[in-house]
DSSP file (Angstrom, degrees, kcal/mol; ACC not computed):
  #  RESIDUE AA STRUCTURE BP1 BP2  ACC     N-H-->O    O-->H-N    N-H-->O    O-->H-N    TCO  KAPPA ALPHA  PHI   PSI    X-CA   Y-CA   Z-CA
    1    1 A X              0   0    0      0, 0.0     6,-0.2     0, 0.0     2,-0.1   0.000 360.0 360.0 360.0 137.1   14.5  -23.7  -36.1
    2    2 A X    >   -     0   0    0      4,-2.8     3,-1.9     6,-0.1     7,-0.0  -0.242 360.0 -84.6 -92.0-175.5   14.6  -23.7  -32.3
    3    3 A X  T 3  S+     0   0    0      1,-0.3    -1,-0.1     2,-0.1     0, 0.0   0.686 127.3  51.3 -63.7 -19.2   12.3  -22.1  -29.7
    4    4 A X  T 3  S-     0   0    0      7,-0.1    -1,-0.3     4,-0.1     3,-0.1   0.309 121.3-102.4-102.1   8.3   14.2  -18.8  -30.0
    5    5 A X  S <  S+     0   0    0     -3,-1.9    -2,-0.1     1,-0.3     2,-0.1   0.545  86.5 115.2  86.0   6.2   14.0  -18.6  -33.7
    6    6 A X  S    S-     0   0    0      5,-0.2    -4,-2.8     2,-0.1    -1,-0.3  -0.275  77.4-107.4 -98.8-171.9   17.6  -19.6  -34.2
    7    7 A X  S    S-     0   0    0     -6,-0.2     2,-0.3     1,-0.2    -1,-0.0   0.359  73.9 -70.8-102.1   5.7   19.1  -22.7  -35.9
    8    8 A X  S >  S-     0   0    0      3,-0.2     3,-2.1     1,-0.1    -1,-0.2  -0.990  88.5 -12.6 145.9-152.7   20.3  -24.5  -32.8
    9    9 A X  G >  S+     0   0    0     -2,-0.3     3,-0.5     1,-0.3    -1,-0.1   0.709 119.9  66.1 -63.6 -22.4   22.9  -24.4  -30.0
   10   10 A X  G 3  S+     0   0    0      1,-0.3     2,-0.3    13,-0.1    -1,-0.3   0.659  99.4  55.9 -73.7 -11.9   24.9  -21.7  -31.6
   11   11 A X  G <  S+     0   0    0     -3,-2.1    -1,-0.3    12,-0.0    -5,-0.2  -0.528  79.4 175.3-115.6  62.4   22.0  -19.3  -31.1
   12   12 A X    <   -     0   0    0     -3,-0.5     3,-0.1    -2,-0.3     5,-0.1  -0.314  36.2 -99.4 -68.4 152.0   21.5  -19.6  -27.4
   13   13 A X    >   -     0   0    0      1,-0.2     3,-2.0     3,-0.1     4,-0.3  -0.238  54.7 -73.4 -67.5 160.9   18.9  -17.3  -25.7
   14   14 A X  T 3  S+     0   0    0      1,-0.3    -1,-0.2     2,-0.1     4,-0.0  -0.238 121.0  26.0 -54.5 139.5   20.0  -14.1  -24.0
   15   15 A X  T 3  S+     0   0    0     -3,-0.1    -1,-0.3     1,-0.0    -2,-0.1   0.246 101.0  86.5  90.7 -13.0   21.7  -14.8  -20.7
   16   16 A X  S <  S-     0   0    0     -3,-2.0    -2,-0.1     1,-0.2    -3,-0.1   0.485  95.9-116.9 -96.7  -3.4   22.9  -18.2  -21.6
   17   17 A X        -     0   0    0     -4,-0.3    -5,-0.2     1,-0.1    -1,-0.2   0.114   7.6-128.6  82.9 156.1   26.1  -17.0  -23.3
   18   18 A X        +     0   0    0     -7,-0.1     2,-0.2    -3,-0.1    -1,-0.1   0.200  53.7 140.6-125.6  14.7   27.0  -17.4  -26.9
   19   19 A X     >  -     0   0    0      1,-0.2     4,-1.9     2,-0.1     3,-0.3  -0.433  47.4-145.0 -64.2 124.6   30.4  -19.0  -26.6
   20   20 A X  H  > S+     0   0    0      1,-0.2     4,-2.5    -2,-0.2     5,-0.2   0.852  98.2  56.8 -61.5 -36.7   30.8  -21.7  -29.3
   21   21 A X  H  > S+     0   0    0      1,-0.2     4,-2.4     2,-0.2    -1,-0.2   0.901 106.0  50.6 -63.4 -39.5   32.9  -23.9  -27.0
   22   22 A X  H  > S+     0   0    0     -3,-0.3     4,-2.5     2,-0.2    -2,-0.2   0.929 111.8  46.5 -63.0 -45.4   30.1  -23.9  -24.4
   23   23 A X  H  X S+     0   0    0     -4,-1.9     4,-2.3     1,-0.2    -2,-0.2   0.874 111.8  51.6 -67.1 -36.0   27.5  -24.9  -26.9
   24   24 A X  H  X S+     0   0    0     -4,-2.5     4,-2.5     2,-0.2    -1,-0.2   0.914 111.4  47.2 -64.8 -42.2   29.8  -27.6  -28.3
   25   25 A X  H  X S+     0   0    0     -4,-2.4     4,-2.6     2,-0.2    -2,-0.2   0.903 111.5  51.3 -65.3 -41.4   30.4  -29.0  -24.8
   26   26 A X  H  X S+     0   0    0     -4,-2.5     4,-2.4     2,-0.2    -2,-0.2   0.928 111.9  46.5 -61.2 -45.8   26.6  -28.9  -24.1
   27   27 A X  H  X S+     0   0    0     -4,-2.3     4,-2.6     2,-0.2    -2,-0.2   0.921 112.4  49.7 -63.8 -44.3   25.9  -30.8  -27.3
   28   28 A X  H  X S+     0   0    0     -4,-2.5     4,-2.5     2,-0.2    -2,-0.2   0.902 111.6  48.7 -63.5 -40.9   28.6  -33.4  -26.6
   29   29 A X  H  X S+     0   0    0     -4,-2.6     4,-2.4     2,-0.2    -1,-0.2   0.929 111.5  49.9 -63.1 -45.2   27.4  -33.9  -23.1
   30   30 A X  H  X S+     0   0    0     -4,-2.4     4,-2.0     1,-0.2    -2,-0.2   0.922 112.2  47.2 -59.1 -45.5   23.8  -34.3  -24.3
   31   31 A X  H  X S+     0   0    0     -4,-2.6     4,-1.5     2,-0.2    -1,-0.2   0.884 109.4  54.1 -66.1 -38.3   24.9  -36.8  -27.0
   32   32 A X  H  X S+     0   0    0     -4,-2.5     4,-0.6     1,-0.2     3,-0.2   0.927 109.5  48.5 -58.1 -45.1   27.0  -38.8  -24.4
   33   33 A X  H >< S+     0   0    0     -4,-2.4     3,-0.9     1,-0.2    -2,-0.2   0.878 108.1  53.9 -64.6 -38.1   23.9  -39.1  -22.2
   34   34 A X  H 3< S+     0   0    0     -4,-2.0    -1,-0.2     1,-0.2    -2,-0.2   0.823 103.3  57.9 -65.0 -30.4   21.7  -40.2  -25.1
   35   35 A X  H 3< S+     0   0    0     -4,-1.5     2,-0.3    -3,-0.2    -1,-0.2   0.647  86.2  98.7 -75.1 -15.2   24.2  -43.0  -25.9
   36   36 A X  S << S-     0   0    0     -3,-0.9     2,-1.0    -4,-0.6    10,-0.0  -0.545  76.4-129.1 -79.4 136.7   23.9  -44.5  -22.4
   37   37 A X        +     0   0    0     -2,-0.3     8,-0.3     1,-0.1     9,-0.1  -0.745  53.8 141.0 -82.8 103.1   21.6  -47.5  -21.9
   38   38 A X        -     0   0    0     -2,-1.0     3,-0.1    -4,-0.1     5,-0.1  -0.491  25.2-177.3-148.7  70.4   19.5  -46.3  -19.0
   39   39 A X    >   -     0   0    0      3,-0.2     3,-2.6     1,-0.2    -2,-0.0  -0.214  51.4 -66.1 -65.1 163.4   15.8  -47.2  -19.1
   40   40 A X  T 3  S+     0   0    0      1,-0.3    -1,-0.2     2,-0.1     0, 0.0  -0.234 127.4  20.3 -52.4 130.1   13.5  -46.0  -16.4
   41   41 A X  T 3  S+     0   0    0     -3,-0.1    -1,-0.3     3,-0.0    -2,-0.1   0.307 116.6  70.3  90.3  -8.6   14.4  -47.6  -13.1
   42   42 A X    <   +     0   0    0     -3,-2.6     3,-0.5     1,-0.1    -3,-0.2  -0.386  51.2 139.0-135.1  55.3   18.0  -48.5  -14.3
   43   43 A X    >>  +     0   0    0      1,-0.2     4,-2.2    -5,-0.1     3,-0.7   0.247  30.0 115.9 -88.3  13.4   19.6  -45.1  -14.4
   44   44 A X  H 3> S+     0   0    0      1,-0.2     4,-2.9     2,-0.2     5,-0.2   0.866  72.5  54.3 -51.8 -44.4   23.0  -46.3  -12.9
   45   45 A X  H 3> S+     0   0    0     -3,-0.5     4,-2.2    -8,-0.3    -1,-0.2   0.877 109.9  47.3 -61.1 -36.3   25.0  -45.5  -16.1
   46   46 A X  H <> S+     0   0    0     -3,-0.7     4,-2.8     2,-0.2     5,-0.2   0.925 112.5  49.5 -68.0 -44.1   23.7  -41.9  -16.2
   47   47 A X  H  X S+     0   0    0     -4,-2.2     4,-2.7     1,-0.2    -2,-0.2   0.917 112.2  48.3 -60.1 -43.9   24.5  -41.5  -12.5
   48   48 A X  H  X S+     0   0    0     -4,-2.9     4,-2.2     2,-0.2    -1,-0.2   0.905 112.0  49.0 -64.4 -41.9   28.0  -42.9  -13.0
   49   49 A X  H  X S+     0   0    0     -4,-2.2     4,-2.1    -5,-0.2    -2,-0.2   0.942 114.7  44.3 -61.4 -48.7   28.6  -40.7  -16.0
   50   50 A X  H  X S+     0   0    0     -4,-2.8     4,-2.9     2,-0.2     5,-0.2   0.885 110.7  54.8 -66.9 -38.0   27.5  -37.6  -14.1
   51   51 A X  H  X S+     0   0    0     -4,-2.7     4,-2.8    -5,-0.2     5,-0.3   0.942 109.3  48.1 -58.9 -47.3   29.4  -38.5  -11.0
   52   52 A X  H  X S+     0   0    0     -4,-2.2     4,-2.0     1,-0.2    -2,-0.2   0.909 113.5  47.0 -60.7 -43.0   32.6  -38.8  -13.0
   53   53 A X  H  X S+     0   0    0     -4,-2.1     4,-1.1     2,-0.2    -1,-0.2   0.921 114.3  46.7 -65.5 -43.8   32.0  -35.4  -14.7
   54   54 A X  H  <>S+     0   0    0     -4,-2.9     5,-2.3     1,-0.2     3,-0.3   0.913 113.9  47.1 -65.9 -43.3   31.2  -33.7  -11.4
   55   55 A X  H ><5S+     0   0    0     -4,-2.8     3,-1.6     1,-0.2    -1,-0.2   0.856 107.5  56.6 -68.6 -33.9   34.2  -35.1   -9.5
   56   56 A X  H 3<5S+     0   0    0     -4,-2.0    -1,-0.2    -5,-0.3    -2,-0.2   0.792 104.2  54.8 -64.2 -27.1   36.4  -34.2  -12.4
   57   57 A X  T 3<5S-     0   0    0     -4,-1.1    -1,-0.3    -3,-0.3    -2,-0.2   0.396 127.6-102.4 -86.1   2.5   35.2  -30.6  -11.9
   58   58 A X  T < 5S+     0   0    0     -3,-1.6     2,-0.3     1,-0.3    -3,-0.2   0.582  76.8 135.5  91.9  10.2   36.3  -30.9   -8.3
   59   59 A X      < -     0   0    0     -5,-2.3     2,-0.3    -6,-0.1    -1,-0.3  -0.731  52.9-128.0 -95.2 141.3   32.9  -31.4   -6.7
   60   60 A X        -     0   0    0     12,-0.4    12,-0.9    -2,-0.3     2,-0.3  -0.665  30.7-164.8 -80.8 140.5   32.3  -34.0   -4.0
   61   61 A X  E     +A   71   0A   0     -2,-0.3     2,-0.3    10,-0.2    10,-0.2  -0.855  12.9 179.6-124.8 161.3   29.3  -36.3   -4.7
   62   62 A X  E     -A   70   0A   0      8,-2.1     8,-3.3    -2,-0.3     2,-0.5  -0.973  21.9-132.1-152.6 159.5   27.2  -38.7   -2.8
   63   63 A X  E     -A   69   0A   0     -2,-0.3     6,-0.2     6,-0.2     2,-0.0  -0.970  22.4-141.1-117.5 130.0   24.3  -41.0   -3.5
   64   64 A X    >   -     0   0    0      4,-2.2     3,-2.0    -2,-0.5     6,-0.0  -0.210  36.5 -89.4 -82.3 178.3   21.3  -41.0   -1.2
   65   65 A X  T 3  S+     0   0    0      1,-0.3    -1,-0.1     2,-0.1    -2,-0.0   0.750 127.3  54.5 -61.5 -25.8   19.3  -44.1   -0.1
   66   66 A X  T 3  S-     0   0    0      2,-0.1    -1,-0.3     1,-0.0    -3,-0.0   0.494 121.4-105.3 -86.5  -3.9   17.0  -43.7   -3.1
   67   67 A X    <   +     0   0    0     -3,-2.0     2,-0.3     1,-0.3    -2,-0.1   0.531  69.7 148.2  92.7   6.6   19.9  -43.8   -5.6
   68   68 A X        -     0   0    0      1,-0.1    -4,-2.2   -21,-0.0     2,-0.5  -0.577  46.4-128.8 -76.7 136.0   19.9  -40.0   -6.4
   69   69 A X  E     -A   63   0A   0     -2,-0.3     2,-0.4    -6,-0.2    -6,-0.2  -0.732  28.6-170.5 -84.4 128.5   23.2  -38.4   -7.1
   70   70 A X  E     +A   62   0A   0     -8,-3.3    -8,-2.1    -2,-0.5     2,-0.3  -0.950  11.0 172.3-122.7 142.0   23.8  -35.3   -5.1
   71   71 A X  E     -A   61   0A   0     -2,-0.4     2,-0.5   -10,-0.2   -10,-0.2  -0.990  20.9-141.0-144.7 143.2   26.6  -32.7   -5.4
   72   72 A X        -     0   0    0    -12,-0.9     2,-0.7    -2,-0.3   -12,-0.4  -0.899   4.0-153.6-108.0 133.8   27.1  -29.4   -3.7
   73   73 A X        -     0   0    0     -2,-0.5     3,-0.1   -14,-0.1   -14,-0.0  -0.921  26.2-130.6-102.9 111.0   28.4  -26.4   -5.4
   74   74 A X        -     0   0    0     -2,-0.7   -15,-0.0     1,-0.1     2,-0.0  -0.215  26.4 -99.2 -62.8 151.4   30.1  -24.2   -2.8
   75   75 A X        -     0   0    0      1,-0.1     3,-0.1     6,-0.0    -1,-0.1  -0.323  24.8-126.7 -64.6 152.0   29.2  -20.5   -2.7
   76   76 A X  S    S-     0   0    0      1,-0.3     2,-0.3     4,-0.1    -1,-0.1   0.885  87.0  -8.4 -69.3 -39.7   31.7  -18.1   -4.4
   77   77 A X  S >  S-     0   0    0      3,-0.2     3,-1.6     0, 0.0    -1,-0.3  -0.986  90.6 -76.5-156.0 156.8   32.0  -16.0   -1.3
   78   78 A X  T 3  S+     0   0    0     -2,-0.3     3,-0.1     1,-0.2     4,-0.0  -0.258 111.6   9.2 -58.3 132.0   30.4  -15.7    2.1
   79   79 A X  T >  S+     0   0    0      1,-0.3     3,-1.0     2,-0.0     2,-0.3   0.192  91.9 124.3  88.0 -17.1   27.0  -14.0    2.1
   80   80 A X  T <  S+     0   0    0     -3,-1.6    -1,-0.3     1,-0.2    -3,-0.2  -0.612  76.9  13.6 -80.4 136.4   26.5  -13.8   -1.7
   81   81 A X  T 3  S+     0   0    0     -2,-0.3    -1,-0.2     1,-0.3     2,-0.2   0.559  86.2 150.6  81.7   9.6   23.3  -15.4   -3.0
   82   82 A X    <         0   0    0     -3,-1.0    -1,-0.3     1,-0.1    -4,-0.0  -0.486 360.0 360.0 -73.9 143.7   21.7  -15.7    0.4
   83   83 A X              0   0    0     -2,-0.2    -1,-0.1     0, 0.0    -2,-0.0   0.510 360.0 360.0 -68.6 360.0   17.9  -15.5    0.5
């Protein structure tokens, strides 16, 4: 039983959507990440995996001086979501 009283990803909490394809993709991504050999301090394989996924989704990525992967998700339209 998960934290919301359900049996797993098929029982996502309210607001997270309940689409089975989304939960399947989330699980597959999580399992892909678990399969990567990336001990603390050597996270390059995780960064490379995420860079490929983000760029495949059309996002530009960059790596900062500390090795952090950064990607920007453009706003949907001007002025929406502004603080």
